PyMOL Python script that loads the backbone (N, CA, C, O; Angstrom):
from pymol import cmd

cmd.read_pdbstr("""\
ATOM      1  N   UNK A   1      -9.224  82.957 -37.405  1.00  0.00           N
ATOM      2  CA  UNK A   1      -9.350  81.957 -36.361  1.00  0.00           C
ATOM      3  C   UNK A   1      -7.959  81.494 -35.926  1.00  0.00           C
ATOM      4  O   UNK A   1      -7.085  81.258 -36.760  1.00  0.00           O
ATOM      5  N   UNK A   2      -7.765  81.368 -34.620  1.00  0.00           N
ATOM      6  CA  UNK A   2      -6.492  80.871 -34.093  1.00  0.00           C
ATOM      7  C   UNK A   2      -6.460  79.349 -34.174  1.00  0.00           C
ATOM      8  O   UNK A   2      -7.498  78.690 -34.124  1.00  0.00           O
ATOM      9  N   UNK A   3      -5.269  78.812 -34.297  1.00  0.00           N
ATOM     10  CA  UNK A   3      -5.100  77.365 -34.359  1.00  0.00           C
ATOM     11  C   UNK A   3      -4.155  76.924 -33.248  1.00  0.00           C
ATOM     12  O   UNK A   3      -3.156  77.588 -32.971  1.00  0.00           O
ATOM     13  N   UNK A   4      -4.472  75.815 -32.624  1.00  0.00           N
ATOM     14  CA  UNK A   4      -3.654  75.264 -31.554  1.00  0.00           C
ATOM     15  C   UNK A   4      -3.037  73.968 -32.048  1.00  0.00           C
ATOM     16  O   UNK A   4      -3.755  73.066 -32.481  1.00  0.00           O
ATOM     17  N   UNK A   5      -1.716  73.863 -31.988  1.00  0.00           N
ATOM     18  CA  UNK A   5      -1.029  72.653 -32.431  1.00  0.00           C
ATOM     19  C   UNK A   5      -1.137  71.537 -31.402  1.00  0.00           C
ATOM     20  O   UNK A   5      -1.257  70.369 -31.770  1.00  0.00           O
ATOM     21  N   UNK A   6      -1.095  71.883 -30.112  1.00  0.00           N
ATOM     22  CA  UNK A   6      -1.169  70.870 -29.067  1.00  0.00           C
ATOM     23  C   UNK A   6      -1.071  71.488 -27.693  1.00  0.00           C
ATOM     24  O   UNK A   6      -0.910  72.700 -27.549  1.00  0.00           O
ATOM     25  N   UNK A   7      -1.171  70.639 -26.681  1.00  0.00           N
ATOM     26  CA  UNK A   7      -1.121  71.067 -25.285  1.00  0.00           C
ATOM     27  C   UNK A   7      -0.079  70.239 -24.544  1.00  0.00           C
ATOM     28  O   UNK A   7       0.148  69.074 -24.869  1.00  0.00           O
ATOM     29  N   UNK A   8       0.550  70.849 -23.549  1.00  0.00           N
ATOM     30  CA  UNK A   8       1.441  70.133 -22.637  1.00  0.00           C
ATOM     31  C   UNK A   8       1.358  70.817 -21.276  1.00  0.00           C
ATOM     32  O   UNK A   8       0.825  71.920 -21.156  1.00  0.00           O
ATOM     33  N   UNK A   9       1.881  70.163 -20.271  1.00  0.00           N
ATOM     34  CA  UNK A   9       1.876  70.706 -18.913  1.00  0.00           C
ATOM     35  C   UNK A   9       3.287  71.161 -18.576  1.00  0.00           C
ATOM     36  O   UNK A   9       4.259  70.445 -18.818  1.00  0.00           O
ATOM     37  N   UNK A  10       3.386  72.359 -18.017  1.00  0.00           N
ATOM     38  CA  UNK A  10       4.670  72.906 -17.576  1.00  0.00           C
ATOM     39  C   UNK A  10       4.561  73.224 -16.089  1.00  0.00           C
ATOM     40  O   UNK A  10       3.623  73.900 -15.666  1.00  0.00           O
ATOM     41  N   UNK A  11       5.499  72.747 -15.306  1.00  0.00           N
ATOM     42  CA  UNK A  11       5.529  73.033 -13.884  1.00  0.00           C
ATOM     43  C   UNK A  11       6.435  74.248 -13.679  1.00  0.00           C
ATOM     44  O   UNK A  11       7.658  74.138 -13.767  1.00  0.00           O
ATOM     45  N   UNK A  12       5.842  75.382 -13.410  1.00  0.00           N
ATOM     46  CA  UNK A  12       6.591  76.632 -13.241  1.00  0.00           C
ATOM     47  C   UNK A  12       7.188  76.673 -11.839  1.00  0.00           C
ATOM     48  O   UNK A  12       6.510  77.031 -10.876  1.00  0.00           O
ATOM     49  N   UNK A  13       8.447  76.308 -11.735  1.00  0.00           N
ATOM     50  CA  UNK A  13       9.132  76.205 -10.449  1.00  0.00           C
ATOM     51  C   UNK A  13      10.026  77.419 -10.244  1.00  0.00           C
ATOM     52  O   UNK A  13      10.724  77.847 -11.164  1.00  0.00           O
ATOM     53  N   UNK A  14      10.003  77.967  -9.044  1.00  0.00           N
ATOM     54  CA  UNK A  14      10.895  79.076  -8.684  1.00  0.00           C
ATOM     55  C   UNK A  14      11.654  78.709  -7.423  1.00  0.00           C
ATOM     56  O   UNK A  14      11.117  78.024  -6.552  1.00  0.00           O
ATOM     57  N   UNK A  15      12.875  79.148  -7.317  1.00  0.00           N
ATOM     58  CA  UNK A  15      13.695  78.916  -6.130  1.00  0.00           C
ATOM     59  C   UNK A  15      14.026  80.281  -5.547  1.00  0.00           C
ATOM     60  O   UNK A  15      15.017  80.901  -5.932  1.00  0.00           O
ATOM     61  N   UNK A  16      13.196  80.752  -4.618  1.00  0.00           N
ATOM     62  CA  UNK A  16      13.334  82.115  -4.097  1.00  0.00           C
ATOM     63  C   UNK A  16      14.650  82.336  -3.350  1.00  0.00           C
ATOM     64  O   UNK A  16      15.245  83.406  -3.480  1.00  0.00           O
ATOM     65  N   UNK A  17      15.112  81.378  -2.585  1.00  0.00           N
ATOM     66  CA  UNK A  17      16.370  81.566  -1.861  1.00  0.00           C
ATOM     67  C   UNK A  17      17.519  81.762  -2.847  1.00  0.00           C
ATOM     68  O   UNK A  17      18.338  82.665  -2.677  1.00  0.00           O
ATOM     69  N   UNK A  18      17.581  80.921  -3.876  1.00  0.00           N
ATOM     70  CA  UNK A  18      18.599  81.047  -4.921  1.00  0.00           C
ATOM     71  C   UNK A  18      18.491  82.413  -5.592  1.00  0.00           C
ATOM     72  O   UNK A  18      19.503  83.061  -5.858  1.00  0.00           O
ATOM     73  N   UNK A  19      17.273  82.843  -5.862  1.00  0.00           N
ATOM     74  CA  UNK A  19      17.028  84.141  -6.505  1.00  0.00           C
ATOM     75  C   UNK A  19      17.511  85.296  -5.628  1.00  0.00           C
ATOM     76  O   UNK A  19      18.218  86.181  -6.110  1.00  0.00           O
ATOM     77  N   UNK A  20      17.142  85.296  -4.367  1.00  0.00           N
ATOM     78  CA  UNK A  20      17.477  86.414  -3.484  1.00  0.00           C
ATOM     79  C   UNK A  20      18.977  86.490  -3.189  1.00  0.00           C
ATOM     80  O   UNK A  20      19.513  87.579  -2.983  1.00  0.00           O
ATOM     81  N   UNK A  21      19.646  85.355  -3.167  1.00  0.00           N
ATOM     82  CA  UNK A  21      21.095  85.342  -2.950  1.00  0.00           C
ATOM     83  C   UNK A  21      21.858  85.943  -4.125  1.00  0.00           C
ATOM     84  O   UNK A  21      23.028  86.298  -3.985  1.00  0.00           O
ATOM     85  N   UNK A  22      21.204  86.061  -5.283  1.00  0.00           N
ATOM     86  CA  UNK A  22      21.862  86.542  -6.494  1.00  0.00           C
ATOM     87  C   UNK A  22      21.207  87.810  -7.024  1.00  0.00           C
ATOM     88  O   UNK A  22      20.905  87.904  -8.214  1.00  0.00           O
ATOM     89  N   UNK A  23      20.989  88.776  -6.156  1.00  0.00           N
ATOM     90  CA  UNK A  23      20.506  90.119  -6.481  1.00  0.00           C
ATOM     91  C   UNK A  23      19.009  90.213  -6.752  1.00  0.00           C
ATOM     92  O   UNK A  23      18.535  91.284  -7.130  1.00  0.00           O
ATOM     93  N   UNK A  24      18.247  89.135  -6.575  1.00  0.00           N
ATOM     94  CA  UNK A  24      16.798  89.222  -6.550  1.00  0.00           C
ATOM     95  C   UNK A  24      16.045  89.356  -7.856  1.00  0.00           C
ATOM     96  O   UNK A  24      14.826  89.522  -7.822  1.00  0.00           O
ATOM     97  N   UNK A  25      16.695  89.294  -9.004  1.00  0.00           N
ATOM     98  CA  UNK A  25      15.931  89.399 -10.242  1.00  0.00           C
ATOM     99  C   UNK A  25      15.188  88.089 -10.509  1.00  0.00           C
ATOM    100  O   UNK A  25      15.709  87.013 -10.216  1.00  0.00           O
ATOM    101  N   UNK A  26      13.973  88.172 -11.064  1.00  0.00           N
ATOM    102  CA  UNK A  26      13.096  87.002 -11.213  1.00  0.00           C
ATOM    103  C   UNK A  26      13.709  85.894 -12.062  1.00  0.00           C
ATOM    104  O   UNK A  26      13.452  84.716 -11.810  1.00  0.00           O
ATOM    105  N   UNK A  27      14.516  86.249 -13.066  1.00  0.00           N
ATOM    106  CA  UNK A  27      15.063  85.217 -13.953  1.00  0.00           C
ATOM    107  C   UNK A  27      16.056  84.298 -13.243  1.00  0.00           C
ATOM    108  O   UNK A  27      16.239  83.154 -13.658  1.00  0.00           O
ATOM    109  N   UNK A  28      16.691  84.778 -12.189  1.00  0.00           N
ATOM    110  CA  UNK A  28      17.620  83.927 -11.439  1.00  0.00           C
ATOM    111  C   UNK A  28      16.868  82.851 -10.664  1.00  0.00           C
ATOM    112  O   UNK A  28      17.423  81.780 -10.415  1.00  0.00           O
ATOM    113  N   UNK A  29      15.639  83.103 -10.282  1.00  0.00           N
ATOM    114  CA  UNK A  29      14.838  82.115  -9.567  1.00  0.00           C
ATOM    115  C   UNK A  29      14.165  81.114 -10.482  1.00  0.00           C
ATOM    116  O   UNK A  29      13.608  80.123 -10.009  1.00  0.00           O
ATOM    117  N   UNK A  30      14.204  81.353 -11.781  1.00  0.00           N
ATOM    118  CA  UNK A  30      13.538  80.466 -12.733  1.00  0.00           C
ATOM    119  C   UNK A  30      14.483  79.870 -13.767  1.00  0.00           C
ATOM    120  O   UNK A  30      14.054  79.055 -14.584  1.00  0.00           O
ATOM    121  N   UNK A  31      15.743  80.249 -13.757  1.00  0.00           N
ATOM    122  CA  UNK A  31      16.633  79.902 -14.851  1.00  0.00           C
ATOM    123  C   UNK A  31      17.460  78.646 -14.718  1.00  0.00           C
ATOM    124  O   UNK A  31      18.291  78.383 -15.587  1.00  0.00           O
ATOM    125  N   UNK A  32      17.279  77.860 -13.682  1.00  0.00           N
ATOM    126  CA  UNK A  32      18.068  76.634 -13.532  1.00  0.00           C
ATOM    127  C   UNK A  32      17.534  75.539 -14.449  1.00  0.00           C
ATOM    128  O   UNK A  32      16.383  75.594 -14.880  1.00  0.00           O
ATOM    129  N   UNK A  33      18.362  74.551 -14.745  1.00  0.00           N
ATOM    130  CA  UNK A  33      18.002  73.490 -15.690  1.00  0.00           C
ATOM    131  C   UNK A  33      16.726  72.738 -15.314  1.00  0.00           C
ATOM    132  O   UNK A  33      15.952  72.372 -16.198  1.00  0.00           O
ATOM    133  N   UNK A  34      16.493  72.505 -14.041  1.00  0.00           N
ATOM    134  CA  UNK A  34      15.341  71.698 -13.625  1.00  0.00           C
ATOM    135  C   UNK A  34      14.138  72.542 -13.193  1.00  0.00           C
ATOM    136  O   UNK A  34      13.180  71.989 -12.652  1.00  0.00           O
ATOM    137  N   UNK A  35      14.155  73.848 -13.412  1.00  0.00           N
ATOM    138  CA  UNK A  35      13.101  74.712 -12.881  1.00  0.00           C
ATOM    139  C   UNK A  35      11.915  74.919 -13.809  1.00  0.00           C
ATOM    140  O   UNK A  35      11.055  75.745 -13.505  1.00  0.00           O
ATOM    141  N   UNK A  36      11.832  74.228 -14.892  1.00  0.00           N
ATOM    142  CA  UNK A  36      10.680  74.362 -15.787  1.00  0.00           C
ATOM    143  C   UNK A  36      10.370  73.059 -16.501  1.00  0.00           C
ATOM    144  O   UNK A  36      10.309  73.024 -17.730  1.00  0.00           O
ATOM    145  N   UNK A  37      10.169  71.964 -15.728  1.00  0.00           N
ATOM    146  CA  UNK A  37       9.934  70.687 -16.398  1.00  0.00           C
ATOM    147  C   UNK A  37       8.667  70.717 -17.251  1.00  0.00           C
ATOM    148  O   UNK A  37       7.641  71.265 -16.848  1.00  0.00           O
ATOM    149  N   UNK A  38       8.759  70.119 -18.433  1.00  0.00           N
ATOM    150  CA  UNK A  38       7.655  70.096 -19.395  1.00  0.00           C
ATOM    151  C   UNK A  38       7.345  68.651 -19.749  1.00  0.00           C
ATOM    152  O   UNK A  38       8.243  67.828 -19.922  1.00  0.00           O
ATOM    153  N   UNK A  39       6.053  68.361 -19.853  1.00  0.00           N
ATOM    154  CA  UNK A  39       5.656  67.058 -20.371  1.00  0.00           C
ATOM    155  C   UNK A  39       5.358  66.053 -19.286  1.00  0.00           C
ATOM    156  O   UNK A  39       4.990  66.422 -18.170  1.00  0.00           O
ATOM    157  N   UNK A  40       5.510  64.822 -19.598  1.00  0.00           N
ATOM    158  CA  UNK A  40       6.267  64.242 -20.699  1.00  0.00           C
ATOM    159  C   UNK A  40       5.483  64.071 -22.001  1.00  0.00           C
ATOM    160  O   UNK A  40       5.999  63.477 -22.947  1.00  0.00           O
ATOM    161  N   UNK A  41       4.264  64.573 -22.070  1.00  0.00           N
ATOM    162  CA  UNK A  41       3.461  64.362 -23.271  1.00  0.00           C
ATOM    163  C   UNK A  41       3.048  65.671 -23.910  1.00  0.00           C
ATOM    164  O   UNK A  41       2.922  66.701 -23.249  1.00  0.00           O
ATOM    165  N   UNK A  42       2.840  65.601 -25.209  1.00  0.00           N
ATOM    166  CA  UNK A  42       2.218  66.668 -25.980  1.00  0.00           C
ATOM    167  C   UNK A  42       1.013  66.037 -26.647  1.00  0.00           C
ATOM    168  O   UNK A  42       1.144  65.037 -27.353  1.00  0.00           O
ATOM    169  N   UNK A  43      -0.161  66.614 -26.428  1.00  0.00           N
ATOM    170  CA  UNK A  43      -1.376  66.047 -27.012  1.00  0.00           C
ATOM    171  C   UNK A  43      -2.004  67.047 -27.968  1.00  0.00           C
ATOM    172  O   UNK A  43      -1.894  68.259 -27.783  1.00  0.00           O
ATOM    173  N   UNK A  44      -2.661  66.525 -28.988  1.00  0.00           N
ATOM    174  CA  UNK A  44      -3.339  67.382 -29.947  1.00  0.00           C
ATOM    175  C   UNK A  44      -4.725  67.749 -29.414  1.00  0.00           C
ATOM    176  O   UNK A  44      -5.251  67.041 -28.556  1.00  0.00           O
ATOM    177  N   UNK A  45      -5.326  68.829 -29.898  1.00  0.00           N
ATOM    178  CA  UNK A  45      -6.626  69.281 -29.375  1.00  0.00           C
ATOM    179  C   UNK A  45      -7.715  68.211 -29.407  1.00  0.00           C
ATOM    180  O   UNK A  45      -8.560  68.186 -28.512  1.00  0.00           O
ATOM    181  N   UNK A  46      -7.725  67.336 -30.394  1.00  0.00           N
ATOM    182  CA  UNK A  46      -8.743  66.277 -30.452  1.00  0.00           C
ATOM    183  C   UNK A  46      -8.666  65.333 -29.258  1.00  0.00           C
ATOM    184  O   UNK A  46      -9.684  64.775 -28.850  1.00  0.00           O
ATOM    185  N   UNK A  47      -7.478  65.143 -28.692  1.00  0.00           N
ATOM    186  CA  UNK A  47      -7.302  64.256 -27.539  1.00  0.00           C
ATOM    187  C   UNK A  47      -7.728  64.919 -26.232  1.00  0.00           C
ATOM    188  O   UNK A  47      -8.026  64.232 -25.255  1.00  0.00           O
ATOM    189  N   UNK A  48      -7.756  66.247 -26.210  1.00  0.00           N
ATOM    190  CA  UNK A  48      -8.058  66.982 -24.988  1.00  0.00           C
ATOM    191  C   UNK A  48      -9.559  67.125 -24.762  1.00  0.00           C
ATOM    192  O   UNK A  48     -10.026  67.046 -23.626  1.00  0.00           O
ATOM    193  N   UNK A  49     -10.301  67.330 -25.814  1.00  0.00           N
ATOM    194  CA  UNK A  49     -11.737  67.575 -25.662  1.00  0.00           C
ATOM    195  C   UNK A  49     -11.980  69.041 -25.352  1.00  0.00           C
ATOM    196  O   UNK A  49     -11.423  69.921 -26.008  1.00  0.00           O
ATOM    197  N   UNK A  50     -12.813  69.304 -24.350  1.00  0.00           N
ATOM    198  CA  UNK A  50     -13.170  70.669 -23.968  1.00  0.00           C
ATOM    199  C   UNK A  50     -12.046  71.282 -23.133  1.00  0.00           C
ATOM    200  O   UNK A  50     -12.043  71.143 -21.910  1.00  0.00           O
ATOM    201  N   UNK A  51     -11.099  71.951 -23.773  1.00  0.00           N
ATOM    202  CA  UNK A  51      -9.930  72.473 -23.047  1.00  0.00           C
ATOM    203  C   UNK A  51     -10.262  73.655 -22.146  1.00  0.00           C
ATOM    204  O   UNK A  51      -9.416  74.063 -21.349  1.00  0.00           O
ATOM    205  N   UNK A  52     -11.453  74.214 -22.243  1.00  0.00           N
ATOM    206  CA  UNK A  52     -11.880  75.266 -21.308  1.00  0.00           C
ATOM    207  C   UNK A  52     -12.426  74.684 -20.008  1.00  0.00           C
ATOM    208  O   UNK A  52     -12.745  75.433 -19.085  1.00  0.00           O
ATOM    209  N   UNK A  53     -12.538  73.365 -19.924  1.00  0.00           N
ATOM    210  CA  UNK A  53     -13.122  72.729 -18.743  1.00  0.00           C
ATOM    211  C   UNK A  53     -12.300  71.504 -18.341  1.00  0.00           C
ATOM    212  O   UNK A  53     -12.833  70.397 -18.260  1.00  0.00           O
ATOM    213  N   UNK A  54     -11.020  71.698 -18.092  1.00  0.00           N
ATOM    214  CA  UNK A  54     -10.135  70.602 -17.702  1.00  0.00           C
ATOM    215  C   UNK A  54      -9.968  70.565 -16.184  1.00  0.00           C
ATOM    216  O   UNK A  54     -10.017  71.605 -15.526  1.00  0.00           O
ATOM    217  N   UNK A  55      -9.773  69.388 -15.640  1.00  0.00           N
ATOM    218  CA  UNK A  55      -9.448  69.279 -14.216  1.00  0.00           C
ATOM    219  C   UNK A  55      -7.985  68.870 -14.100  1.00  0.00           C
ATOM    220  O   UNK A  55      -7.444  68.189 -14.971  1.00  0.00           O
ATOM    221  N   UNK A  56      -7.360  69.295 -13.017  1.00  0.00           N
ATOM    222  CA  UNK A  56      -5.951  68.982 -12.786  1.00  0.00           C
ATOM    223  C   UNK A  56      -5.763  68.556 -11.343  1.00  0.00           C
ATOM    224  O   UNK A  56      -6.573  68.887 -10.477  1.00  0.00           O
ATOM    225  N   UNK A  57      -4.686  67.818 -11.089  1.00  0.00           N
ATOM    226  CA  UNK A  57      -4.318  67.461  -9.742  1.00  0.00           C
ATOM    227  C   UNK A  57      -2.807  67.341  -9.684  1.00  0.00           C
ATOM    228  O   UNK A  57      -2.133  67.331 -10.714  1.00  0.00           O
ATOM    229  N   UNK A  58      -2.289  67.252  -8.488  1.00  0.00           N
ATOM    230  CA  UNK A  58      -0.854  67.147  -8.260  1.00  0.00           C
ATOM    231  C   UNK A  58      -0.602  65.912  -7.405  1.00  0.00           C
ATOM    232  O   UNK A  58      -1.307  65.682  -6.423  1.00  0.00           O
ATOM    233  N   UNK A  59       0.384  65.129  -7.769  1.00  0.00           N
ATOM    234  CA  UNK A  59       0.809  64.008  -6.944  1.00  0.00           C
ATOM    235  C   UNK A  59       2.230  64.251  -6.479  1.00  0.00           C
ATOM    236  O   UNK A  59       3.116  64.546  -7.280  1.00  0.00           O
ATOM    237  N   UNK A  60       2.442  64.124  -5.173  1.00  0.00           N
ATOM    238  CA  UNK A  60       3.765  64.283  -4.573  1.00  0.00           C
ATOM    239  C   UNK A  60       4.085  62.983  -3.848  1.00  0.00           C
ATOM    240  O   UNK A  60       3.371  62.597  -2.922  1.00  0.00           O
ATOM    241  N   UNK A  61       5.135  62.318  -4.255  1.00  0.00           N
ATOM    242  CA  UNK A  61       5.542  61.038  -3.672  1.00  0.00           C
ATOM    243  C   UNK A  61       4.389  60.047  -3.663  1.00  0.00           C
ATOM    244  O   UNK A  61       4.208  59.325  -2.682  1.00  0.00           O
ATOM    245  N   UNK A  62       3.605  59.999  -4.738  1.00  0.00           N
ATOM    246  CA  UNK A  62       2.523  59.050  -4.867  1.00  0.00           C
ATOM    247  C   UNK A  62       1.233  59.415  -4.153  1.00  0.00           C
ATOM    248  O   UNK A  62       0.280  58.636  -4.158  1.00  0.00           O
ATOM    249  N   UNK A  63       1.192  60.597  -3.535  1.00  0.00           N
ATOM    250  CA  UNK A  63       0.000  61.043  -2.819  1.00  0.00           C
ATOM    251  C   UNK A  63      -0.638  62.219  -3.554  1.00  0.00           C
ATOM    252  O   UNK A  63       0.011  63.236  -3.799  1.00  0.00           O
ATOM    253  N   UNK A  64      -1.913  62.070  -3.901  1.00  0.00           N
ATOM    254  CA  UNK A  64      -2.615  63.135  -4.617  1.00  0.00           C
ATOM    255  C   UNK A  64      -2.918  64.286  -3.655  1.00  0.00           C
ATOM    256  O   UNK A  64      -3.457  64.072  -2.569  1.00  0.00           O
ATOM    257  N   UNK A  65      -2.571  65.490  -4.058  1.00  0.00           N
ATOM    258  CA  UNK A  65      -2.751  66.682  -3.223  1.00  0.00           C
ATOM    259  C   UNK A  65      -4.027  67.416  -3.582  1.00  0.00           C
ATOM    260  O   UNK A  65      -4.339  68.444  -2.980  1.00  0.00           O
TER     261      UNK A  65
END
""", "prot")
cmd.dss("prot")
cmd.show_as("cartoon", "prot")
cmd.util.cbc("prot")
cmd.orient("prot")
């Protein structure tokens, strides 16, 4: 049986212009310091409940998208 220590949210950000200006390899578009923000929380499985049935949303400047 697999065990899960916890869950967190990662925003997978890519900067295509930066990537293409530097020979186009995928790691250049994902490798900047702010391009993979994580968290700010880590929760254990008991706090999540049914992790196969989670809902998510995005807020940009205080507006839910």
